[in-house]
C-alpha angles and dihedrals in degrees: 000000000000108000090186088071092051100272118141122249119243091260092046091049090048092050092046095049094043086053091052094043093050094044094051096043092046094049090046092050092046091051090051092052092054094048095087090059092053089246133125123209085253087057093048095048090052090048091050092050093048093044090054096046128093110272088001089274136108133178112263092236092056090044091055090052094046092048091040090233127135111252089245093053092045089052092056090043090052089048091056091047090049089056089053087048092237096120139011133199123238128187121248111243094205094048117032093201096050122094133197129213107221125193110235125216088258089051091051093049089047090051092053092047097046101038097075092050091048092049087051090052094050090048093048098045100036125358099050095046092066129063116240097255090052090053092049089048092049091049091049096051100035087051089065089054092046091049093050091048094048089050093045090050092050095048 
């Protein structure tokens, strides 16, 4: 292939395709490991964000940004999680149009029960497969890509 016309070299192509393959396979495996708990990765990400936020609550608009979901998609997701009693919506006193997603007691208990299993899954399928220096290098190099994408998104 002609790299002068923008094509990837063989090494670049292998790196790119390996990244895509690992990303898809890892997310699929983590999703499978959450299935026995009745959660999806999206559910878990929302529970994590709420559990780490002050008062276990977050404005829906901020949660949409943090989880990279449209407001409409997040609203449907929160409805499903409300039906499972994991979260509830509350009005914002200072902004009548604003809504908070709030972690319920059931959601907090679920988070505490599931988190150790999820961490073990991340370790088993990712962290423990790489030596410490490879993890440090990966963090450094992917950090450059993440920073670029965050900047591009905000531009």
